[in-house]
Each structure stands twice: as structure tokens, then as C-alpha cells.
Backbone of each chain as nested JSON, in Angstrom:
{
  "chains": [
    {"id": "A", "residues": [
      {"number": 1, "name": "MET", "atoms": {"N": [15.037, 123.391, -137.221], "CA": [14.128, 122.635, -138.473], "C": [13.67, 121.493, -137.711]}},
      {"number": 2, "name": "TYR", "atoms": {"N": [12.312, 121.293, -138.043], "CA": [12.163, 120.12, -137.261], "C": [11.596, 119.224, -139.033]}},
      {"number": 3, "name": "PHE", "atoms": {"N": [12.135, 118.133, -138.566], "CA": [12.36, 116.974, -139.523], "C": [10.802, 115.881, -139.383]}},
      {"number": 4, "name": "VAL", "atoms": {"N": [9.908, 115.973, -140.2], "CA": [8.796, 114.927, -139.791], "C": [8.42, 114.039, -140.707]}},
      {"number": 5, "name": "LYS", "atoms": {"N": [8.006, 112.708, -140.169], "CA": [7.652, 111.632, -141.042], "C": [6.244, 111.382, -140.842]}},
      {"number": 6, "name": "VAL", "atoms": {"N": [5.9, 110.795, -142.072], "CA": [3.893, 111.201, -142.067], "C": [3.697, 109.622, -142.905]}},
      {"number": 7, "name": "TYR", "atoms": {"N": [3.051, 108.432, -142.255], "CA": [2.72, 107.609, -142.276], "C": [1.803, 107.643, -142.563]}},
      {"number": 8, "name": "VAL", "atoms": {"N": [1.138, 106.96, -143.909], "CA": [-0.913, 106.981, -144.467], "C": [-1.009, 105.855, -144.654]}},
      {"number": 9, "name": "THR", "atoms": {"N": [-2.065, 105.257, -144.34], "CA": [-2.485, 103.572, -144.54], "C": [-3.666, 103.832, -144.499]}},
      {"number": 10, "name": "TYR", "atoms": {"N": [-4.477, 103.092, -145.455], "CA": [-5.782, 102.458, -145.206], "C": [-5.96, 102.261, -143.797]}},
      {"number": 11, "name": "LYS", "atoms": {"N": [-7.379, 102.19, -143.537], "CA": [-7.656, 101.713, -142.156], "C": [-7.827, 100.368, -142.684]}},
      {"number": 12, "name": "ASP", "atoms": {"N": [-7.958, 99.537, -141.388], "CA": [-7.904, 98.229, -141.314], "C": [-9.249, 97.356, -142.081]}},
      {"number": 13, "name": "SER", "atoms": {"N": [-10.123, 98.128, -141.942], "CA": [-11.77, 97.73, -142.565], "C": [-11.658, 98.235, -144.323]}},
      {"number": 14, "name": "VAL", "atoms": {"N": [-10.996, 98.913, -144.43], "CA": [-10.98, 99.24, -146.121], "C": [-9.992, 98.181, -146.953]}},
      {"number": 15, "name": "LEU", "atoms": {"N": [-10.616, 97.411, -148.108], "CA": [-9.703, 96.723, -149.078], "C": [-8.229, 97.796, -149.346]}},
      {"number": 16, "name": "ASP", "atoms": {"N": [-7.268, 97.113, -149.627], "CA": [-5.953, 97.732, -150.235], "C": [-5.97, 97.247, -151.85]}},
      {"number": 17, "name": "PRO", "atoms": {"N": [-6.927, 97.061, -152.532], "CA": [-6.197, 96.683, -153.589], "C": [-4.728, 96.684, -154.43]}},
      {"number": 18, "name": "GLN", "atoms": {"N": [-4.071, 98.025, -154.423], "CA": [-2.714, 97.78, -154.484], "C": [-1.573, 97.146, -153.665]}},
      {"number": 19, "name": "GLY", "atoms": {"N": [-2.128, 97.074, -152.333], "CA": [-1.197, 95.676, -151.377], "C": [-1.632, 94.629, -151.785]}},
      {"number": 20, "name": "GLU", "atoms": {"N": [-3.104, 93.745, -151.951], "CA": [-3.45, 92.97, -153.031], "C": [-2.726, 92.217, -154.181]}},
      {"number": 21, "name": "ALA", "atoms": {"N": [-2.115, 93.588, -154.964], "CA": [-1.686, 93.421, -156.459], "C": [-0.215, 92.969, -156.086]}},
      {"number": 22, "name": "VAL", "atoms": {"N": [0.147, 93.888, -155.169], "CA": [1.405, 93.515, -154.764], "C": [1.673, 92.458, -154.145]}},
      {"number": 23, "name": "LYS", "atoms": {"N": [0.813, 91.316, -153.635], "CA": [0.838, 90.447, -152.834], "C": [1.254, 89.192, -154.2]}},
      {"number": 24, "name": "ASN", "atoms": {"N": [-0.095, 89.355, -154.953], "CA": [-0.063, 88.358, -156.175], "C": [1.142, 88.291, -156.897]}},
      {"number": 25, "name": "ALA", "atoms": {"N": [1.666, 89.854, -157.283], "CA": [3.161, 89.82, -157.611], "C": [4.177, 89.173, -157.328]}},
      {"number": 26, "name": "VAL", "atoms": {"N": [3.849, 89.047, -155.946], "CA": [5.02, 88.455, -155.388], "C": [5.248, 87.509, -154.944]}},
      {"number": 27, "name": "HIS", "atoms": {"N": [3.868, 86.178, -155.178], "CA": [3.808, 85.26, -155.286], "C": [3.757, 84.553, -156.376]}},
      {"number": 28, "name": "ARG", "atoms": {"N": [3.635, 85.821, -157.404], "CA": [4.318, 84.825, -158.62], "C": [5.549, 84.869, -158.812]}},
      {"number": 29, "name": "LEU", "atoms": {"N": [6.144, 85.4, -158.164], "CA": [7.767, 85.491, -158.103], "C": [8.513, 84.19, -157.757]}},
      {"number": 30, "name": "GLY", "atoms": {"N": [7.289, 84.052, -156.499], "CA": [7.835, 82.409, -155.748], "C": [7.877, 82.63, -154.729]}},
      {"number": 31, "name": "TYR", "atoms": {"N": [7.868, 83.831, -153.797], "CA": [8.051, 84.213, -152.693], "C": [6.749, 84.054, -151.775]}},
      {"number": 32, "name": "ASP", "atoms": {"N": [6.565, 82.372, -151.256], "CA": [5.124, 82.45, -151.151], "C": [5.126, 82.207, -149.384]}},
      {"number": 33, "name": "SER", "atoms": {"N": [6.535, 82.734, -148.858], "CA": [5.863, 83.34, -147.554], "C": [5.441, 84.099, -146.887]}},
      {"number": 34, "name": "ILE", "atoms": {"N": [5.321, 85.477, -148.066], "CA": [4.488, 86.568, -147.651], "C": [3.202, 86.366, -147.857]}},
      {"number": 35, "name": "GLU", "atoms": {"N": [2.716, 86.745, -146.734], "CA": [1.085, 86.357, -146.158], "C": [-0.017, 87.336, -146.516]}},
      {"number": 36, "name": "GLU", "atoms": {"N": [0.713, 88.883, -146.436], "CA": [-0.092, 90.197, -146.312], "C": [0.655, 91.168, -146.799]}},
      {"number": 37, "name": "VAL", "atoms": {"N": [0.3, 91.972, -147.741], "CA": [0.882, 93.39, -148.101], "C": [-0.377, 94.296, -147.78]}},
      {"number": 38, "name": "ARG", "atoms": {"N": [0.261, 95.208, -147.268], "CA": [-0.834, 96.313, -147.588], "C": [0.47, 97.654, -147.735]}},
      {"number": 39, "name": "MET", "atoms": {"N": [-0.158, 98.203, -148.468], "CA": [0.408, 99.809, -149.328], "C": [0.285, 100.879, -148.445]}},
      {"number": 40, "name": "GLY", "atoms": {"N": [0.893, 101.746, -148.366], "CA": [0.783, 103.197, -148.234], "C": [1.206, 104.427, -148.439]}},
      {"number": 41, "name": "LYS", "atoms": {"N": [1.032, 105.47, -147.898], "CA": [2.293, 106.639, -148.576], "C": [2.961, 107.044, -147.273]}},
      {"number": 42, "name": "TYR", "atoms": {"N": [4.13, 107.617, -147.832], "CA": [5.164, 108.046, -146.845], "C": [5.592, 109.587, -147.436]}},
      {"number": 43, "name": "PHE", "atoms": {"N": [5.578, 110.388, -146.097], "CA": [6.156, 111.913, -146.244], "C": [7.203, 112.194, -145.78]}},
      {"number": 44, "name": "GLU", "atoms": {"N": [8.427, 112.721, -146.113], "CA": [9.159, 113.467, -145.342], "C": [9.195, 115.073, -145.327]}},
      {"number": 45, "name": "ILE", "atoms": {"N": [8.943, 115.516, -144.124], "CA": [8.751, 116.951, -144.251], "C": [9.325, 117.574, -143.411]}},
      {"number": 46, "name": "GLN", "atoms": {"N": [10.194, 118.362, -144.145], "CA": [10.616, 119.713, -143.353], "C": [10.195, 120.755, -143.032]}},
      {"number": 47, "name": "VAL", "atoms": {"N": [10.175, 121.302, -141.287], "CA": [9.218, 122.166, -141.324], "C": [9.977, 123.583, -140.439]}},
      {"number": 48, "name": "SER", "atoms": {"N": [9.881, 124.384, -140.859], "CA": [11.205, 125.801, -140.184], "C": [10.861, 125.693, -138.538]}},
      {"number": 49, "name": "SER", "atoms": {"N": [11.704, 126.084, -138.326], "CA": [11.689, 126.059, -136.396], "C": [10.964, 127.213, -136.228]}},
      {"number": 50, "name": "LYS", "atoms": {"N": [10.756, 128.169, -137.058], "CA": [9.808, 129.269, -136.868], "C": [8.304, 128.754, -136.372]}},
      {"number": 51, "name": "ASP", "atoms": {"N": [8.11, 128.047, -136.803], "CA": [6.466, 127.347, -136.555], "C": [6.666, 127.207, -135.254]}},
      {"number": 52, "name": "GLU", "atoms": {"N": [5.591, 127.709, -134.415], "CA": [5.437, 127.423, -132.901], "C": [4.531, 126.063, -132.526]}},
      {"number": 53, "name": "SER", "atoms": {"N": [3.937, 125.616, -133.726], "CA": [2.624, 124.714, -133.463], "C": [2.603, 123.582, -134.471]}},
      {"number": 54, "name": "VAL", "atoms": {"N": [3.967, 123.01, -134.71], "CA": [4.317, 122.064, -135.492], "C": [3.436, 120.973, -135.748]}},
      {"number": 55, "name": "GLU", "atoms": {"N": [2.968, 120.335, -134.19], "CA": [1.773, 119.181, -134.483], "C": [0.712, 119.678, -135.344]}},
      {"number": 56, "name": "GLU", "atoms": {"N": [-0.084, 120.88, -134.582], "CA": [-0.912, 121.614, -135.459], "C": [-1.282, 121.72, -137.117]}},
      {"number": 57, "name": "THR", "atoms": {"N": [0.328, 121.874, -137.288], "CA": [0.335, 122.343, -138.594], "C": [0.099, 121.07, -139.322]}},
      {"number": 58, "name": "ILE", "atoms": {"N": [1.135, 119.924, -138.886], "CA": [0.976, 118.755, -139.765], "C": [-0.081, 117.773, -139.58]}},
      {"number": 59, "name": "GLU", "atoms": {"N": [-0.888, 118.27, -138.17], "CA": [-2.699, 117.484, -138.291], "C": [-3.527, 117.998, -139.392]}},
      {"number": 60, "name": "ALA", "atoms": {"N": [-2.894, 119.645, -139.594], "CA": [-4.152, 120.264, -140.49], "C": [-3.749, 119.949, -141.862]}},
      {"number": 61, "name": "ILE", "atoms": {"N": [-2.566, 119.469, -142.215], "CA": [-2.052, 118.966, -143.44], "C": [-2.231, 117.526, -143.97]}},
      {"number": 62, "name": "CYS", "atoms": {"N": [-2.266, 116.957, -142.946], "CA": [-2.627, 115.508, -142.925], "C": [-3.907, 115.253, -143.306]}},
      {"number": 63, "name": "ASP", "atoms": {"N": [-4.887, 116.148, -142.273], "CA": [-6.436, 116.598, -142.518], "C": [-6.892, 116.712, -144.02]}},
      {"number": 64, "name": "GLN", "atoms": {"N": [-6.389, 117.5, -144.586], "CA": [-6.554, 118.337, -145.582], "C": [-6.044, 117.826, -146.496]}},
      {"number": 65, "name": "LEU", "atoms": {"N": [-5.284, 117.456, -146.712], "CA": [-4.088, 117.183, -147.875], "C": [-3.871, 115.96, -148.307]}},
      {"number": 66, "name": "LEU", "atoms": {"N": [-3.136, 115.072, -146.941], "CA": [-2.439, 114.254, -147.28], "C": [-3.003, 112.821, -147.416]}},
      {"number": 67, "name": "ALA", "atoms": {"N": [-3.953, 112.836, -146.424], "CA": [-5.188, 111.574, -146.342], "C": [-6.171, 111.751, -146.54]}},
      {"number": 68, "name": "ASN", "atoms": {"N": [-7.147, 110.684, -146.951], "CA": [-8.541, 110.928, -146.912], "C": [-9.079, 110.307, -145.926]}},
      {"number": 69, "name": "VAL", "atoms": {"N": [-9.428, 110.769, -144.742], "CA": [-9.954, 110.945, -143.471], "C": [-11.095, 109.451, -143.12]}},
      {"number": 70, "name": "ASN", "atoms": {"N": [-11.511, 109.509, -144.704], "CA": [-12.673, 108.316, -144.79], "C": [-12.046, 107.26, -144.99]}},
      {"number": 71, "name": "MET", "atoms": {"N": [-10.975, 107.267, -145.465], "CA": [-10.615, 105.857, -145.977], "C": [-9.663, 105.088, -145.441]}},
      {"number": 72, "name": "GLU", "atoms": {"N": [-8.661, 106.259, -144.729], "CA": [-7.185, 106.45, -144.378], "C": [-6.948, 106.963, -143.138]}},
      {"number": 73, "name": "THR", "atoms": {"N": [-5.855, 106.437, -142.529], "CA": [-5.435, 106.93, -141.364], "C": [-3.899, 107.105, -141.294]}},
      {"number": 74, "name": "TYR", "atoms": {"N": [-3.766, 107.921, -140.588], "CA": [-2.385, 108.387, -140.655], "C": [-1.651, 108.388, -139.306]}},
      {"number": 75, "name": "ARG", "atoms": {"N": [-0.422, 108.485, -139.076], "CA": [0.522, 108.529, -137.886], "C": [1.852, 109.697, -138.376]}},
      {"number": 76, "name": "TYR", "atoms": {"N": [2.477, 109.857, -137.291], "CA": [3.64, 111.047, -137.578], "C": [4.356, 110.895, -136.478]}},
      {"number": 77, "name": "GLU", "atoms": {"N": [5.664, 111.151, -136.758], "CA": [6.896, 111.834, -135.833], "C": [7.888, 112.985, -136.104]}},
      {"number": 78, "name": "ILE", "atoms": {"N": [7.687, 113.576, -134.963], "CA": [7.847, 114.531, -135.29], "C": [9.782, 114.911, -134.995]}},
      {"number": 79, "name": "LYS", "atoms": {"N": [10.86, 114.995, -135.399], "CA": [11.639, 115.263, -134.739], "C": [12.557, 116.422, -134.783]}},
      {"number": 80, "name": "GLN", "atoms": {"N": [13.043, 117.26, -133.805], "CA": [13.66, 118.359, -133.884], "C": [15.051, 118.373, -134.426]}},
      {"number": 81, "name": "LEU", "atoms": {"N": [15.6, 119.146, -135.505], "CA": [16.786, 118.99, -135.747], "C": [17.768, 120.07, -135.497]}},
      {"number": 82, "name": "GLU", "atoms": {"N": [19.039, 120.063, -135.039], "CA": [19.857, 121.288, -134.643], "C": [20.133, 121.905, -136.22]}},
      {"number": 83, "name": "GLU", "atoms": {"N": [20.238, 123.032, -135.955], "CA": [20.391, 124.206, -137.142], "C": [21.755, 124.203, -137.772]}},
      {"number": 84, "name": "ARG", "atoms": {"N": [21.685, 124.551, -138.773], "CA": [23.18, 124.476, -139.409], "C": [23.731, 125.299, -139.912]}}
    ]},
    {"id": "B", "residues": [
      {"number": 1, "name": "MET", "atoms": {"N": [5.131, 85.033, -136.765], "CA": [5.52, 85.87, -137.741], "C": [6.128, 86.917, -137.818]}},
      {"number": 2, "name": "TYR", "atoms": {"N": [6.734, 87.086, -138.826], "CA": [7.159, 88.607, -138.818], "C": [6.544, 89.389, -139.454]}},
      {"number": 3, "name": "PHE", "atoms": {"N": [6.431, 90.757, -139.152], "CA": [6.143, 91.779, -139.6], "C": [7.057, 92.768, -139.888]}},
      {"number": 4, "name": "VAL", "atoms": {"N": [6.773, 93.357, -141.252], "CA": [8.213, 93.904, -141.633], "C": [7.542, 95.348, -142.329]}},
      {"number": 5, "name": "LYS", "atoms": {"N": [8.548, 96.372, -142.555], "CA": [7.978, 97.883, -142.62], "C": [8.803, 98.469, -143.75]}},
      {"number": 6, "name": "VAL", "atoms": {"N": [8.438, 98.517, -144.733], "CA": [9.518, 98.854, -145.897], "C": [8.976, 100.416, -146.221]}},
      {"number": 7, "name": "TYR", "atoms": {"N": [10.324, 100.903, -146.261], "CA": [10.07, 102.563, -147.101], "C": [10.86, 102.811, -148.317]}},
      {"number": 8, "name": "VAL", "atoms": {"N": [10.266, 102.916, -148.904], "CA": [10.626, 103.383, -150.227], "C": [10.901, 104.694, -150.624]}},
      {"number": 9, "name": "THR", "atoms": {"N": [12.144, 105.282, -150.868], "CA": [12.215, 106.656, -151.351], "C": [13.024, 106.915, -152.687]}},
      {"number": 10, "name": "TYR", "atoms": {"N": [12.691, 108.244, -152.993], "CA": [13.555, 108.549, -154.104], "C": [15.009, 108.869, -153.77]}},
      {"number": 11, "name": "LYS", "atoms": {"N": [16.224, 108.656, -154.471], "CA": [17.473, 108.873, -153.872], "C": [16.972, 110.767, -153.839]}},
      {"number": 12, "name": "ASP", "atoms": {"N": [18.411, 111.055, -152.658], "CA": [18.721, 112.66, -152.945], "C": [18.483, 113.084, -154.289]}},
      {"number": 13, "name": "SER", "atoms": {"N": [19.464, 112.566, -154.681], "CA": [19.759, 113.407, -156.227], "C": [18.747, 113.05, -157.295]}},
      {"number": 14, "name": "VAL", "atoms": {"N": [17.503, 112.387, -157.05], "CA": [16.458, 112.403, -157.639], "C": [15.308, 113.839, -157.751]}},
      {"number": 15, "name": "LEU", "atoms": {"N": [15.046, 113.936, -158.435], "CA": [13.582, 114.925, -158.401], "C": [12.619, 114.139, -158.01]}},
      {"number": 16, "name": "ASP", "atoms": {"N": [11.725, 114.829, -156.84], "CA": [10.161, 114.093, -156.599], "C": [9.406, 114.899, -157.293]}},
      {"number": 17, "name": "PRO", "atoms": {"N": [8.96, 115.313, -158.09], "CA": [8.079, 115.944, -158.865], "C": [6.722, 115.886, -157.974]}},
      {"number": 18, "name": "GLN", "atoms": {"N": [5.979, 114.856, -157.259], "CA": [4.879, 114.147, -156.351], "C": [5.012, 115.736, -155.057]}},
      {"number": 19, "name": "GLY", "atoms": {"N": [6.155, 114.941, -154.631], "CA": [6.431, 115.653, -153.072], "C": [6.503, 117.477, -153.689]}},
      {"number": 20, "name": "GLU", "atoms": {"N": [7.273, 117.906, -154.645], "CA": [7.25, 119.282, -155.016], "C": [5.714, 119.678, -155.26]}},
      {"number": 21, "name": "ALA", "atoms": {"N": [4.953, 119.159, -155.847], "CA": [3.385, 119.351, -156.009], "C": [2.79, 119.754, -154.547]}},
      {"number": 22, "name": "VAL", "atoms": {"N": [3.037, 118.387, -153.658], "CA": [2.372, 118.304, -152.252], "C": [2.841, 119.821, -152.067]}},
      {"number": 23, "name": "LYS", "atoms": {"N": [4.102, 119.954, -151.882], "CA": [4.66, 121.265, -151.526], "C": [4.009, 122.555, -151.822]}},
      {"number": 24, "name": "ASN", "atoms": {"N": [3.721, 122.651, -153.179], "CA": [3.255, 123.885, -153.652], "C": [1.28, 123.848, -152.645]}},
      {"number": 25, "name": "ALA", "atoms": {"N": [0.955, 122.926, -153.018], "CA": [-0.351, 122.384, -152.312], "C": [-0.74, 123.165, -151.016]}},
      {"number": 26, "name": "VAL", "atoms": {"N": [0.64, 122.971, -149.983], "CA": [0.406, 122.832, -148.65], "C": [0.805, 124.33, -148.69]}},
      {"number": 27, "name": "HIS", "atoms": {"N": [1.341, 125.031, -149.12], "CA": [2.025, 126.611, -149.237], "C": [0.364, 126.989, -149.772]}},
      {"number": 28, "name": "ARG", "atoms": {"N": [-0.508, 127.013, -150.965], "CA": [-1.984, 127.165, -151.265], "C": [-2.686, 127.47, -150.108]}},
      {"number": 29, "name": "LEU", "atoms": {"N": [-2.268, 126.17, -149.067], "CA": [-3.589, 126.428, -148.211], "C": [-2.823, 127.465, -146.812]}},
      {"number": 30, "name": "GLY", "atoms": {"N": [-1.412, 127.915, -147.181], "CA": [-1.055, 128.869, -146.589], "C": [-0.357, 128.344, -145.052]}},
      {"number": 31, "name": "TYR", "atoms": {"N": [0.188, 127.164, -145.484], "CA": [1.103, 126.898, -143.993], "C": [2.784, 127.18, -144.972]}},
      {"number": 32, "name": "ASP", "atoms": {"N": [3.312, 128.349, -144.645], "CA": [4.316, 128.521, -145.059], "C": [5.514, 128.061, -144.417]}},
      {"number": 33, "name": "SER", "atoms": {"N": [5.384, 127.544, -143.458], "CA": [6.379, 127.073, -142.653], "C": [7.191, 125.603, -143.031]}},
      {"number": 34, "name": "ILE", "atoms": {"N": [6.26, 125.134, -143.989], "CA": [6.846, 123.64, -144.859], "C": [8.052, 124.134, -145.786]}},
      {"number": 35, "name": "GLU", "atoms": {"N": [9.131, 123.427, -145.425], "CA": [10.155, 124.066, -146.243], "C": [10.416, 122.865, -147.184]}},
      {"number": 36, "name": "GLU", "atoms": {"N": [10.048, 121.854, -147.389], "CA": [10.568, 120.646, -148.192], "C": [9.393, 119.374, -147.988]}},
      {"number": 37, "name": "VAL", "atoms": {"N": [8.881, 118.981, -148.638], "CA": [8.231, 117.485, -149.231], "C": [8.754, 116.441, -149.754]}},
      {"number": 38, "name": "ARG", "atoms": {"N": [9.061, 115.456, -149.452], "CA": [9.515, 114.265, -150.229], "C": [8.442, 113.36, -149.97]}},
      {"number": 39, "name": "MET", "atoms": {"N": [8.247, 112.318, -151.328], "CA": [6.899, 111.872, -151.092], "C": [7.488, 110.334, -151.34]}},
      {"number": 40, "name": "GLY", "atoms": {"N": [6.751, 109.282, -150.408], "CA": [7.836, 107.833, -150.892], "C": [6.332, 106.88, -150.752]}},
      {"number": 41, "name": "LYS", "atoms": {"N": [6.795, 105.562, -150.709], "CA": [5.915, 104.502, -150.619], "C": [6.015, 103.494, -149.142]}},
      {"number": 42, "name": "TYR", "atoms": {"N": [5.052, 103.092, -148.613], "CA": [5.309, 102.987, -147.294], "C": [4.755, 101.287, -147.365]}},
      {"number": 43, "name": "PHE", "atoms": {"N": [5.196, 100.35, -147.168], "CA": [4.765, 99.095, -147.483], "C": [4.723, 98.216, -146.111]}},
      {"number": 44, "name": "GLU", "atoms": {"N": [3.292, 97.528, -145.501], "CA": [3.241, 96.343, -144.189], "C": [3.303, 95.186, -144.762]}},
      {"number": 45, "name": "ILE", "atoms": {"N": [4.452, 94.43, -144.428], "CA": [4.363, 92.948, -144.786], "C": [4.332, 92.406, -143.833]}},
      {"number": 46, "name": "GLN", "atoms": {"N": [3.521, 91.075, -144.183], "CA": [3.297, 89.666, -143.114], "C": [4.119, 88.76, -144.126]}},
      {"number": 47, "name": "VAL", "atoms": {"N": [5.322, 88.188, -143.219], "CA": [6.002, 87.033, -143.635], "C": [5.745, 85.797, -142.496]}},
      {"number": 48, "name": "SER", "atoms": {"N": [5.259, 84.774, -143.144], "CA": [5.141, 83.526, -142.535], "C": [6.189, 82.965, -141.454]}},
      {"number": 49, "name": "SER", "atoms": {"N": [6.602, 82.683, -140.409], "CA": [7.546, 82.502, -139.259], "C": [8.283, 81.203, -140.158]}},
      {"number": 50, "name": "LYS", "atoms": {"N": [7.798, 80.369, -141.05], "CA": [8.565, 79.478, -141.774], "C": [9.502, 79.697, -142.502]}},
      {"number": 51, "name": "ASP", "atoms": {"N": [9.683, 81.159, -142.783], "CA": [10.675, 81.365, -143.542], "C": [12.18, 82.109, -142.951]}},
      {"number": 52, "name": "GLU", "atoms": {"N": [12.841, 81.169, -143.318], "CA": [14.113, 81.31, -142.306], "C": [15.316, 82.26, -142.775]}},
      {"number": 53, "name": "SER", "atoms": {"N": [14.861, 82.739, -144.08], "CA": [15.931, 84.069, -144.407], "C": [14.894, 85.189, -144.979]}},
      {"number": 54, "name": "VAL", "atoms": {"N": [14.485, 85.981, -143.936], "CA": [13.12, 87.054, -144.059], "C": [13.885, 87.793, -144.994]}},
      {"number": 55, "name": "GLU", "atoms": {"N": [15.395, 88.536, -143.94], "CA": [16.078, 89.64, -144.754], "C": [16.487, 89.546, -145.896]}},
      {"number": 56, "name": "GLU", "atoms": {"N": [16.461, 87.816, -146.348], "CA": [17.082, 88.303, -147.883], "C": [15.656, 88.329, -148.677]}},
      {"number": 57, "name": "THR", "atoms": {"N": [14.488, 87.245, -148.263], "CA": [13.409, 87.503, -148.597], "C": [12.82, 88.944, -149.207]}},
      {"number": 58, "name": "ILE", "atoms": {"N": [13.081, 89.807, -148.19], "CA": [12.767, 91.507, -148.005], "C": [13.604, 92.157, -149.235]}},
      {"number": 59, "name": "GLU", "atoms": {"N": [14.382, 91.985, -149.208], "CA": [15.826, 92.578, -150.012], "C": [15.465, 92.139, -151.339]}},
      {"number": 60, "name": "ALA", "atoms": {"N": [15.06, 90.9, -151.7], "CA": [14.567, 90.491, -153.193], "C": [14.13, 90.92, -153.884]}},
      {"number": 61, "name": "ILE", "atoms": {"N": [12.308, 91.057, -152.956], "CA": [11.291, 91.646, -153.159], "C": [11.539, 93.041, -153.816]}},
      {"number": 62, "name": "CYS", "atoms": {"N": [12.081, 93.749, -152.656], "CA": [12.301, 95.365, -152.9], "C": [13.24, 95.401, -154.272]}},
      {"number": 63, "name": "ASP", "atoms": {"N": [14.211, 94.721, -154.582], "CA": [14.95, 95.013, -155.616], "C": [14.143, 94.739, -156.65]}},
      {"number": 64, "name": "GLN", "atoms": {"N": [13.491, 93.663, -156.644], "CA": [12.679, 92.977, -157.83], "C": [11.202, 93.702, -158.128]}},
      {"number": 65, "name": "LEU", "atoms": {"N": [10.727, 94.704, -157.184], "CA": [9.872, 94.66, -156.955], "C": [8.947, 95.739, -156.696]}},
      {"number": 66, "name": "LEU", "atoms": {"N": [9.368, 96.353, -155.313], "CA": [8.907, 97.186, -154.914], "C": [9.545, 98.549, -154.924]}},
      {"number": 67, "name": "ALA", "atoms": {"N": [11.225, 98.914, -155.375], "CA": [11.806, 99.631, -155.627], "C": [12.43, 99.47, -157.278]}},
      {"number": 68, "name": "ASN", "atoms": {"N": [12.341, 100.881, -157.298], "CA": [13.291, 100.782, -158.739], "C": [14.603, 101.358, -158.178]}},
      {"number": 69, "name": "VAL", "atoms": {"N": [15.382, 100.636, -158.629], "CA": [16.624, 100.734, -157.944], "C": [17.666, 101.885, -158.553]}},
      {"number": 70, "name": "ASN", "atoms": {"N": [17.248, 101.994, -159.444], "CA": [17.846, 103.223, -160.171], "C": [17.595, 104.639, -159.644]}},
      {"number": 71, "name": "MET", "atoms": {"N": [16.351, 104.319, -158.995], "CA": [16.027, 106.147, -158.965], "C": [15.576, 106.012, -157.396]}},
      {"number": 72, "name": "GLU", "atoms": {"N": [15.521, 105.093, -156.808], "CA": [14.879, 104.963, -155.258], "C": [15.718, 103.832, -154.779]}},
      {"number": 73, "name": "THR", "atoms": {"N": [15.415, 104.212, -153.331], "CA": [16.179, 103.568, -152.363], "C": [15.453, 102.914, -151.199]}},
      {"number": 74, "name": "TYR", "atoms": {"N": [15.58, 102.127, -150.128], "CA": [14.626, 101.434, -149.335], "C": [14.977, 101.222, -147.88]}},
      {"number": 75, "name": "ARG", "atoms": {"N": [14.35, 101.396, -147.153], "CA": [15.166, 100.762, -145.941], "C": [13.804, 99.996, -145.262]}},
      {"number": 76, "name": "TYR", "atoms": {"N": [13.988, 99.176, -144.339], "CA": [13.447, 98.336, -143.793], "C": [13.264, 97.874, -142.301]}},
      {"number": 77, "name": "GLU", "atoms": {"N": [12.363, 97.483, -141.812], "CA": [12.412, 97.257, -140.244], "C": [11.548, 95.624, -140.103]}},
      {"number": 78, "name": "ILE", "atoms": {"N": [12.066, 94.735, -139.61], "CA": [11.391, 93.576, -139.422], "C": [11.403, 93.42, -137.443]}},
      {"number": 79, "name": "LYS", "atoms": {"N": [9.979, 92.654, -137.326], "CA": [9.952, 92.821, -136.009], "C": [9.293, 90.997, -135.842]}},
      {"number": 80, "name": "GLN", "atoms": {"N": [9.51, 90.613, -134.9], "CA": [8.798, 89.105, -135.034], "C": [7.824, 89.149, -133.919]}},
      {"number": 81, "name": "LEU", "atoms": {"N": [6.722, 89.008, -134.414], "CA": [5.527, 88.341, -133.366], "C": [5.283, 87.268, -132.76]}},
      {"number": 82, "name": "GLU", "atoms": {"N": [4.874, 87.318, -131.557], "CA": [4.677, 86.142, -131.359], "C": [3.257, 85.822, -131.982]}},
      {"number": 83, "name": "GLU", "atoms": {"N": [3.318, 84.196, -132.0], "CA": [2.107, 83.667, -132.83], "C": [0.734, 83.825, -132.113]}},
      {"number": 84, "name": "ARG", "atoms": {"N": [-0.055, 83.547, -132.328], "CA": [-1.66, 83.661, -131.78], "C": [-2.051, 82.547, -131.776]}}
    ]}
  ]
}
């Protein structure tokens, strides 16, 4: 089995209103040392070991479903797990 | 400056309806090798180097704001960056 972690974040050039809101909330709680917050999505995906092109599968899914490639960027890590 | 990455995910015992929906959508697209999808939140946080207890700050923010500790769990990585 493959265990894949996918991180989807806004491109640096795109405003992140959710991150901005979190930053403001953090400041209201009194944590003034926080300078910047960006928020993104995180996926943990299990892929069958029968898939012989995991990278291609993951990229296709990210492009089509998980990320809006106009505004977001993604990166992923693939780890092969022992079968139990 | 400190650069902190925070990952917030549902506890394993908690149903993840968003992940379930993503899995179904992926299957409709024809990627049948995907066995499981769990969805979480991802934060990139910049903390001032003046903060002498970054870990405590981050844990407090996670507990109070970023994660619902009843249903979610979080982990984080702190990296110290060179000042520019």
C-alpha cells in the first residue's frame, strides 16, 4: 500500500482570507508574536499497491479535484508501506 | 524567525465526511486504486524570533483556535529561519 500526504496551499501571490482571519483571531487572543498565518488543505490518501503509476494518479487527482490550479499549488509525499 | 507547520486531522475514531466525499468523487473519476482519503487542515505560521516559548505559543493556539481537541488531533514542526 502507498500512503500519500498531499498539501494544498494558495499561491503566494493569492490573498488568503482564511489565514488572515486566523491571524486576527490569534492576535485578539494576545499572541502578538504571530506574524503571518496561511491556511491550506491537507489530505492523507491510501493507494492500492496494485497501482503502478501512483505519482501520475496523485497528480491527476490533485489537478482535477483537490486543488484549483489557478489559485492553488500542491505538493505531495509518497511512502510505500509494508503489506500487513 | 520561526516557521511552523501545523497539521490538524480528525482523530481516527471520528468519521471524516469530507474525506469520504472526496473518495467518492475520486472513484467517479475512475481512480479505483484510491482506498481511503482523510482530509485535514494545514497551517503555515510565521512566529517572531522574539518569542522565547514558540512551542507553548503554538500549542496554545492549536488548543484554543486551530483544532477542536474533542474531535481533532494536531501535530506541528518548528523550523528556525535565518533573519534576513
